[in-house]
N, C-alpha and C positions, 0 to 999 in steps of 0.2 A: 511396563514396556518390556517386550521380550529379550535378551541377548541378541537376537538374530536380526529385530528392527531398529533401523536407523533412526536416533533421536531426533535430528534436523529433521525439518518438512522444508517445504518451499520460502518458510517465513518463519525461523528459528522454530524452538521445542515450543508445542504448544497443546492442551489436555485439559481434561479435568483440574480444576484447583481441588488440592489434596484427594484427589484420586488418581490420574494420571501425574499429575504436577504435582510432587508434593513437593514440604519444607526440604527434605531428606536431597531429596534431588538437584534444587534448585543451589542448594549449600554446595553440592558435590562439583556442580558444573563450574558454579562459578571459582572454588578449586582450582578444577583445569584449566580454568580460559587465565586465569593469574599466573599459570606454570607456562602456556603456550603461548597467548598472544601479545604480552609485553615484550619489548627487546631490552634485558638486562644489564645494568653498568653497574660495575664498582660504585659504592657510595652514595646510589641514585634508585630509590624507592618508587617503584612505578604508580600510576595516579588512573582509577580509572571514575566516571561519573555514572551515576545511578538514577535513574528515573520510575515513574510507573503510572499507570491509569486510574481514576478513582475505586477499582473494584476492590471489594472487602478483602478478598486474597488476598490482594498486590500487599497489604499491609504484612503479613506473616513471610510472604515471598521475599518481599525485599528486604524483610529484617534477616532470613539466611541468607540472602546474596551478598549482604552489606558483611554479615559475621565469616561468610566461607571467603569474601574476598582480602577482608583485613588478618584473616590468619595467616593468610598465604602470603602475607607481608606487603599487600598495596593498598594506598593511602586512597578513600572512598569519599568522594565528591556528591553529598548526596543531596539531589535536586529536585526530589518530593516529586507532585503531581505534576507533569509535563505533559506534552506531544513527545510522541516517537521522534519525527523529525528534530525535535530540541534537544533531544539529547545527544542525535547524531549532529547537529550545532556546536552546541559546546564540545562535545569530545573534541572537534577540530580549534575550536575556539580559545580551547585552555588546555592545547597540546597534549592530553591523555592519552594514556598509554591505549586504553579502549573505554567503551560505553558498554553498558546493559538496561536495558528499558524489559520493564514486566507486565505484558498488556497481550490481550487476546484481539486488539481489533476488532474486529465488527459480530466476533464471536458472541452468544449471550453470556450476562453475568457470571452461572459459575464455574467457562472455562478461565482461564490465562496462560499466558506463556513469558518465555525467556528469548527475548533475542540481543545477539553480540553484535558492537559495531567494534571495527579496527581503527588503529589510530588513523588521524583525519575525518571521522563520522561515517568510514564506509561501510556497506554491508559484508560480511565475512564473506570468504571465497569457498567453496565448496573443502577445497582440501586444506584448510584453516579447521573448519565445523568439523571433519573430520577429524584430526591433530586432536582437538578440545574432546572429542568424543570417545577416541581413545584412551586419551591423559585420565579421562572419570572413569570409562571402563577398568582399565588398569588400576585404578584405587581401587575400586568396587572389587576385585578380585584378591585385593592383597598388600599391592606394590606400596611402598615405602617411601616416602621424599622428606628429607630436613625440612621442621618446622620453623617458621620464625620467632624467636623467643626475645624477652625485653625490649630494648628500645626499636627492635627490628620487624616488629607486629607493625600491621598497616594501621592509621588513624584515621578516623571518620570526623567528617565537617559537613555540615548543613550548608548546603550552597545556597545563600539568603538573597542572593540576585541571579537565579537562573532565570526564572518567568523575564526579569524586569530586559536579560540578556537578550534573549529568545526576542521577546517583542520588538527590541530596539532594533535587530537584524532586522525583520519583517517589514518594520517603518522604511527603513534605509534601502530596500532595497524596491519598494514600491515606483511603480513608470508615472506614475501622479499622482495628487493629492486625491481624493475622494467626495470633495465640499459637495455639496448638495444630493446627494444620491441617498437615499432610504433601505436601511437593508436589512435582512430577517435573515439571523445564523443560528440554524439547529448543531447544538455541539454536541447531541447523543449522549446529555449528560455522562462527559467523557472528559477526556487530558485537556481540551481545549477550552473548556469551560469558561476561561478567566483569559486566555491568552487570544483565541480568536474577537470576542467582541471589544476587547483593552487596542487591541493592533486594529481595527477600523474606525474605533474612534478617535484614536492619535490622528487618523488621517484625514479626520474631518466627516465620514459618515456618520448618521444619524440611525443609529444600532439598533434591533428589535431582538431580543434573545427569546431561543427558544430550547428545551434542553437543556439548559442551563445550569442545574441545582444537583449536582450530584450528590447520595448520599448512599454510596458503595454498592446498592442493590440497583439502581434503575439503568443502568448502563447500554444504551441500545436500545433498550424497553419502548417500542413502536414511534421510535423517533430514529433522526440520524438518516444518515446515507442509504440504510438499508429499509427506514421505513418514513417515502419522504411527502407521505399525506399531511401531516400535521402542519409543515413548513411550507407546503402549496397554499394550505386553510390560512396561514400567518398571513403570507404575502397580500393574497387577498382582503385578506379584514382588514390590514394597515394601510394598504395601498402603496406597499414597499416598489421599489423598481427591479427588485431581484430580491432573490432567496438563496444562502448559502446552507450547504448540508456537509456533515463529518463525519467521520465514524466514532467509534470510541477510542484512537487513540490518534484520531488527524493529520492519518498519512493520504488520507483520500478526500475530494471535495465536488461535489454532484453541485447544479445548483439547479435553479428555477426562475423562469420571466416573472416579469410584471402579471402576467396572464394563470399563474399558475400552471403553466407547462416546465415539463421537464427539460435540462439540457445536461446530456451525459456525456461521459469522458470524452467522445471521438470530438464531442461539437468544441467540448471545450479547448481539448488539444489545438484543434482549427483555429480556435479564434486567437490563443498566446502565438502560432506559427505564424499566420497573418501581421501581428502586432511584434514579434520579433524578426521578421522579413524587413517590417516598413523601419522601423530602425535599423535595417541594416547589423541585427544581430545572430541573425539564424547560420548559423557555420554550415557551409556549404550547400545553405537551402534544402534539408535534408530534416523529414521528422523520425523520430522510432514509434513504434506502435507493435500490437503480437496481431497473430495471425485473427482473432476474435475482432478487430475493428472492422467496423460496417461498410462494407462497399462504395455508399454513399460518402463516407468519410475520404475515400481513394480518389474517389472520382473527384472533389470537391477540394483536394491536393495537386494534383495532376493539372486541372484546370487552372488552379494559380501557378502554375510552375513549377512546385515544388516536387519532391521526392520523397517517396516514404519507403522506407526501411520496417522490414519485418524481422519478428525475433515470436519465438514460442510463448505461450502463453507464461504470464506471470513477470512482475516488476522488477524484478534480480536480473533479468533475461534483458529486460530494456535499459537494465542499468549498464549490463557488460556490452550491447551493442554502442551504446553511447560513450562510454568510455574508451573502446577499441578504434570507434571512427572518428572522435573528437568532435559529438556532437552536442547539442547544447538543449535539444528538448526531446523527449518522450513521456511515454506516458499509456494508460489502457483506458477502456471502455467506461471501467468501474471507479473512475476519479482518481488512482494514482497519476500523479503526473512530476514528472522531476523535469528542475529548469536549476540545471547544469551550473550556470551562472551566480546564484546564490544558495543551492542546496547539493547535499552528497547522495538525497534518498527522495524519494517521495513525498511530497509538503502539502495536506493540503490547505493550512492555512496560509502559507506563500501563495498558491495557485489562485486562492482567493481574490487575495491581495491583487495579481496581477491580471485576473480577468475583470475584477471590478476595476482597474485601472485604466488596462482599454475601452471599458463603456464611457470612465470618464474623459480619458482624451479625446476619444472621437466625438462623444456626445451622443451616439447610438444606443438605443434600447438594447438589451442583452438578446431579447426577438431575431431582431433584423442580426445581429453578430452571429448569433446561432444561426442563421437560416443559410450560410454560407456552406452547411453540410446538411444536402435533402436524403434523411434516414431512409435507406428501404428496412422494409419491413422485415424484421429476424425472427424464426422460429429455433428454437433452440428442444432437442429432446433426445433424454437420457433412456439410456439400452439398458440395462443392468442385468444380471445374472450372465454374461457369454464372457466368450474367450477373445479380449482385444487385444491379446498379440497376434491374434490373425486380422486384424482389422486392416493391414496396409496389405497385405498377401493375398487373400480371398480371390480369385477370378471374377467371380456372379457377381460377389458386390460392388469391385469395380469397377464391373462393364456399368451397373444399374448405379453408379454415381457418374459414370461418363455420360450416360442416357439422362440421365437431370441436369447435367453440364450442359448437355447442347439443347437441350428444353427452356432453359433461363437465359441462354446468352452472356451478353455484353451485359446485360441487365439484372444479373444474380450470379449466385454461385453456392458452392455448398465447400462445408470445412467435416469432415468426418477424425473426430479425436479419441485416441483413447484416454481412459482419465488413469491421472499418476496417480492416485492412492487407490481407487476401488476398480471392482470388477465391472465396468459398464464403459461403454462408449457414446460418445456427444455426439449428434447429430446436427449438425448448425446449416439451417438453409436462409438465404436472404433471395429475395425475388421480388417485382413489383408491386403484388398487394401480398397482404396477410394469408388470405385467404390459399396462395396457390404455393406462399412459403409452407405452409403448412399442410398440406397436401404431399407434395412433395417429401417433406421429411417423414410424415409419417410413411409413405411407401416406403422409403429409404429406411428409416426403422424397423421395419417389418421385415426387411432383406437382413437386415442386421441381424434380427431378432432368430430369422432359420437359418444363415450360414452362418454364425459365429454361436449357436446354441450349446454348451459347454459339453452334453453328451455327446457334439459330433466331433470333438475333441479326446477321447478316450478310446 
């Protein structure tokens, strides 16, 4: 990554392991984090929790992170292979100064990433990420700082009960026992391969596993939340009541009902919103979600008397809005759900526990619970090679959007969103039928292509 490129993206530092994300970078960022994140106090060494998903590259990258932290005088609690939300939980539970997770989430196996959590298990604010990066770049340029020696170097200890602590936390947070439910869990050959089945079994569910045999190379390979077909087939084959799908680091959860039909993040969020409302625990009767939430979700929440607060796309923005407003539930269509009463970040296994708990408590099948949201057909067209900076200012494009919105009325909507990382504009259209949504999206994509062509800006 060049000196002008910000290392931190929307979810930590991520890239091809041993390509973009090298051992040297992992070590250097860890040393920087050790100097920026902990509140130093005389006679006290900071502590950090380190975890990883099962990727082969996580072995050497975690070793580099641990080396960097210990060399900077930080004691390390090595949690081994655990979900990302487990590192956030353990950071808070053990009063550690910060946490580090090695994972590229739903990305293919060759990628990996580094994610830092501040004290309390919270995602780093932008200014803290910038401070870590600035410290890292200063050292890269030759800046020197005193290194601890002798008894002042950090010590490394295996956190042998990391998994048990996390599973016990999940079980304690459950709204109901799951006795009598048969559940298929697809762990994506990822970080939840042990935690997810164990938590559900302790709650009384009969559990069938898919994608729970990680070998370091098969993470997200044709399974998990990005490949739902194996889960759908297994639910039908085993006659299960529901299926749960996680991604590689288990910070997201999607589901399928007993017929193998997909239940997406919007529907899960709606089910949990009603569960919390009925329990008198939904602060201000508010649910936080992003602008990408299906219009059917918003219609359903309005019908139920709940208010929806929208944010930019990205779970970090959902978290910010929840924190600022004192709200307890938020999430994304992709399956990132934040239950603030029990987690500081998106937790896919926790989400599954609460979704299945709603089924157990009401006695209703998942299909009926999810039917609260009548999803409108949604079409997304990516238009690349365009000047995304002019998407909000071109008069003819705005007129075309206004005409499309008038055509759709209250039963549809249009969203034009410049990509945060690529030279493209995303055109999203929802309409009563897929055919209409596709036609409107294609028409607007043509206008975007014509009006925002890069040649036109030169």
